[in-house]
C-alpha positions as CSV (number, residue, x, y, z in Angstrom):
1,L,16.7,33.3,23.6
2,L,16.7,36.9,24.7
3,D,19.9,37.8,26.5
4,D,19.6,39.8,29.7
5,N,22.8,41.7,28.7
6,F,20.5,43.7,26.4
7,F,18.3,44.6,29.4
8,I,15.2,43.6,27.4
9,R,13.6,41.5,30.2
10,Q,14.2,44.1,32.9
11,E,12.7,46.9,30.8
12,I,9.6,44.9,29.9
13,L,9.2,43.9,33.6
14,I,9.4,47.4,34.9
15,E,7.0,48.7,32.2
16,F,4.5,45.9,33.1
17,R,4.7,46.9,36.8
18,I,3.9,50.5,35.9
19,F,1.0,49.4,33.8
20,A,-0.3,47.0,36.4
21,T,-0.1,49.8,39.1
22,M,-2.2,52.0,36.9
23,F,-5.0,49.4,36.8
24,I,-4.8,48.9,40.6
25,I,-5.0,52.6,41.4
26,G,-7.6,53.1,38.7
27,G,-9.7,50.4,40.2
28,I,-9.5,52.1,43.6
29,L,-10.6,55.4,42.1
30,I,-13.6,53.8,40.4
31,I,-14.6,52.1,43.7
32,F,-14.5,55.4,45.6
33,G,-15.9,57.4,42.6
34,P,-19.4,57.9,44.1
35,P,-18.3,59.4,47.4
36,M,-15.6,61.7,45.9
37,G,-17.7,62.6,42.9
38,W,-17.3,61.4,39.4
39,N,-15.8,64.7,38.2
40,W,-12.9,64.3,40.6
41,A,-12.6,60.6,39.9
42,G,-12.5,61.2,36.1
43,F,-9.9,63.9,36.6
44,F,-7.6,61.6,38.7
45,L,-8.1,58.8,36.2
46,T,-7.0,61.1,33.3
47,E,-4.0,62.3,35.2
48,L,-3.1,58.7,36.2
49,S,-3.1,57.6,32.5
50,V,-0.8,60.5,31.7
51,V,1.6,59.7,34.5
52,T,1.6,56.0,33.4
53,I,2.5,56.9,29.8
54,L,5.3,59.3,31.0
55,G,6.6,56.6,33.3
56,M,6.8,54.0,30.6
57,C,8.5,56.4,28.2
58,F,11.0,57.3,30.9
59,V,11.8,53.6,31.5
60,A,12.3,52.9,27.8
61,T,14.5,56.0,27.3
62,Y,16.5,55.1,30.4
63,W,17.3,51.5,29.3
64,V,18.3,52.7,25.8
65,M,20.7,55.3,27.3
66,R,22.0,52.7,29.7
67,K,22.8,50.3,26.9
68,T,24.3,53.0,24.8
69,Y,26.7,54.1,27.5
70,S,27.5,50.5,28.6
71,V,28.9,49.6,25.2
72,G,30.5,53.0,24.5
73,L,28.2,54.0,21.6
74,D,27.8,57.5,23.0
75,S,31.3,58.4,21.7
76,V,30.8,56.9,18.2
77,N,30.1,59.1,15.2
78,G,28.1,57.2,12.6
79,I,27.8,53.4,12.3
80,P,30.8,51.7,13.9
81,N,32.9,49.6,11.6
82,I,33.6,46.4,13.6
83,Q,36.1,44.1,12.0
84,L,36.5,40.4,12.7
85,P,39.4,39.9,15.2
86,A,42.7,38.7,13.7
87,G,43.0,34.9,13.7
88,S,39.2,34.3,14.0
89,P,37.7,31.7,11.7
90,P,35.6,33.1,8.9
91,L,31.8,33.0,8.8
92,S,31.9,30.2,6.2
93,L,33.6,27.9,8.7
94,A,31.3,28.9,11.5
95,L,28.3,28.1,9.4
96,R,29.6,24.5,8.9
97,D,30.0,24.0,12.7
98,R,26.7,23.0,14.4
99,K,27.6,24.4,17.8
100,A,28.9,27.6,16.4
101,T,25.8,28.0,14.2
102,T,23.5,27.5,17.2
103,E,25.3,30.2,19.3
104,F,25.4,32.5,16.3
105,I,21.6,32.2,15.9
106,R,21.2,33.1,19.5
107,H,23.3,36.2,18.9
108,L,21.1,37.0,15.8
109,V,18.0,36.8,18.0
110,N,19.5,39.3,20.4
111,E,20.2,41.6,17.4
112,V,16.7,41.0,16.1
113,S,18.0,39.9,12.8
114,V,17.6,36.1,12.9
115,E,15.5,36.3,9.7
116,N,18.7,36.9,7.7
117,I,20.0,33.4,8.3
118,F,16.6,31.9,7.7
119,F,16.4,33.7,4.4
120,L,19.8,32.4,3.3
121,S,18.8,28.9,4.3
122,D,15.6,29.0,2.3
123,V,17.5,30.4,-0.7
124,M,20.0,27.7,-0.6
125,A,17.3,25.0,-0.2
126,Y,15.5,26.6,-3.1
127,K,18.6,26.6,-5.3
128,K,19.5,23.0,-4.4
129,S,16.0,21.8,-5.1
130,F,16.6,22.3,-8.8
131,V,19.3,19.8,-8.6
132,R,17.5,17.5,-6.2
133,I,14.5,17.2,-8.5
134,N,16.8,16.7,-11.5
135,K,15.8,19.8,-13.4
136,L,19.3,21.3,-13.5
137,R,22.7,19.7,-13.1
138,S,24.3,22.1,-10.6
139,L,24.0,25.3,-8.6
140,G,25.9,27.1,-11.4
141,N,28.0,30.2,-10.8
142,G,25.5,32.2,-8.8
143,F,25.2,32.9,-5.1
144,N,26.4,30.1,-2.9
145,C,27.1,29.9,0.9
146,E,27.5,27.4,3.7
147,V,24.2,28.1,5.5
148,G,22.6,24.8,6.2
149,T,19.3,24.0,4.5
150,Q,18.0,22.5,7.8
151,L,17.0,26.0,8.8
152,A,14.7,26.4,5.7
153,R,11.1,27.0,6.5
154,L,9.6,26.5,3.0
155,I,9.6,23.5,0.6
156,Y,9.0,22.7,-3.0
157,R,5.4,21.9,-3.8
158,R,3.9,22.3,-7.2
159,T,6.3,24.5,-9.3
160,F,9.5,26.4,-8.8
161,T,7.5,29.6,-9.5
162,H,5.2,28.9,-6.6
163,Y,8.3,28.1,-4.4
164,A,9.9,31.5,-5.4
165,W,6.6,33.3,-4.7
166,A,6.5,31.8,-1.2
167,I,10.1,32.9,-0.4
168,S,9.4,36.4,-1.8
169,K,6.1,36.7,0.2
170,T,7.8,35.5,3.4
171,Y,11.1,37.5,3.3
172,I,11.0,40.2,0.6
173,D,7.7,41.8,-0.3
174,G,5.4,40.4,2.4
175,S,4.3,41.6,5.9
176,S,5.6,38.4,7.5
177,S,7.5,38.6,10.8
178,L,10.5,37.3,8.9
179,Y,10.6,40.3,6.6
180,V,14.2,41.0,5.7
181,T,15.4,44.6,6.0
182,A,19.0,43.9,4.9
183,I,17.9,43.8,1.2
184,S,18.4,47.0,-0.8
185,D,15.4,48.7,-2.3
186,E,16.8,48.2,-5.8
187,N,17.2,44.5,-5.4
188,R,13.9,44.1,-3.6
189,A,12.0,45.9,-6.4
190,D,13.9,43.9,-9.1
191,V,13.0,40.5,-7.6
192,T,9.4,41.6,-7.0
193,E,9.1,42.7,-10.7
194,K,10.6,39.5,-12.1
195,L,8.4,37.2,-10.1
196,E,5.2,39.2,-10.9
197,D,5.8,38.4,-14.6
198,Q,6.3,34.7,-14.0
199,D,3.6,32.2,-15.1
200,P,3.8,28.8,-13.4
201,S,2.3,27.0,-16.4
202,R,5.4,27.8,-18.4
203,E,7.3,25.1,-16.4
204,S,5.2,22.4,-18.0
205,S,4.6,24.0,-21.4
206,E,8.2,24.9,-22.2
207,D,10.8,22.4,-23.2
208,G,14.4,22.1,-24.4
209,A,16.6,25.2,-24.3
210,K,13.7,27.5,-23.4
211,L,12.9,25.5,-20.3
212,I,16.5,25.4,-19.2
213,Q,16.8,29.1,-19.6
214,L,13.6,29.6,-17.6
215,L,14.8,27.4,-14.8
216,E,18.2,29.1,-14.7
217,E,16.5,32.5,-14.3
218,L,14.3,31.2,-11.5
219,Q,17.3,29.5,-9.7
220,N,19.2,32.8,-9.7
221,V,16.4,35.2,-9.0
222,F,17.3,35.7,-5.3
223,D,21.1,35.9,-5.8
224,D,21.5,39.7,-5.5
225,C,19.2,39.8,-2.4
226,A,21.1,36.9,-0.9
227,G,24.4,38.8,-1.5
228,D,23.0,41.8,0.4
229,V,21.9,39.6,3.3
230,Y,25.1,37.7,3.5
231,D,27.1,41.0,3.7
232,Q,24.9,41.9,6.7
233,L,25.4,38.5,8.2
234,K,29.1,39.0,8.1
235,K,28.8,42.2,10.0
236,S,26.7,40.4,12.7
237,Y,29.3,37.7,12.8
238,A,32.1,40.2,13.4
239,R,30.1,41.6,16.4
240,F,29.4,38.0,17.6
241,A,33.2,37.4,17.6
242,Y,33.6,39.8,20.6
243,T,31.0,38.0,22.8
244,P,31.7,35.4,25.5
245,Q,29.6,32.9,23.6
246,F,32.0,33.0,20.7
247,A,35.0,32.5,22.9
248,R,33.5,29.2,24.2
249,V,32.9,27.9,20.7
250,N,35.7,25.8,19.2
251,I,35.3,26.1,15.4
252,R,37.0,23.4,13.4
253,R,39.1,24.7,10.5
254,N,38.1,22.4,7.7
255,G,39.3,24.6,4.8
256,P,38.7,28.0,3.3
257,T,35.2,28.3,1.8
258,G,32.9,31.2,1.6
259,A,29.8,32.7,0.0
260,T,30.0,33.6,-3.7
261,G,27.9,36.0,-5.5
262,G,27.8,36.2,-9.2
263,G,25.9,36.7,-12.4
264,K,23.5,34.3,-14.1
265,Q,24.4,30.8,-15.1
266,T,24.2,30.2,-18.8
267,K,25.3,26.6,-19.1
268,R,24.9,23.5,-17.1
């Protein structure tokens, strides 16, 4: 899914060639080490490794500068504020269109932020599981967005607490490759602290109003984090709107819907 417009493949290929050349020349030096003397062979091997490192650093710097100049970022002060072009369908509609979502995911891969949409998908699947298993009647007034749950990577197993721990470990406080950087430190610490205090046995020992309150708190535990990630996803979508892939996508306008963030639900 990597796009050559980001010069990633070319950069890696050139650096690999430099690295391979080092091994070839190094092998030749080792073969001719005895006749030339190991002192000279060791000296040339050391210099060869230095030249190789410098060459790979030069290639990496060159490609970064080439990309920077090619998109005009050399003349930008601070983070550019890219707005969605006038007349473009909102992100909420794009997420309801299968083809548009596929192209958008490819764009997120290029931006190295595909974990954002996976996180939102898992959060929505998690929130909907409370209704699917008939523990709560609705999603309530908390966070809600149009990201499809088919992208979710985790499922309900024993308790909702274990489910929440799995999401947190994968996206929030873990060392997973899907670690989400778009979440603020405050919201990250808040979720981690809340989940550390949870006891899975309470879901079977509590009943009545206390159980409903517990489930409502669990259902909304990721709302603030999801709000952070959705804001970042909208910025990615605005950048996606200027790509050729976006121009080829015909997004159906089925009605104005969007993500909603909010406080905790108190009634079902």
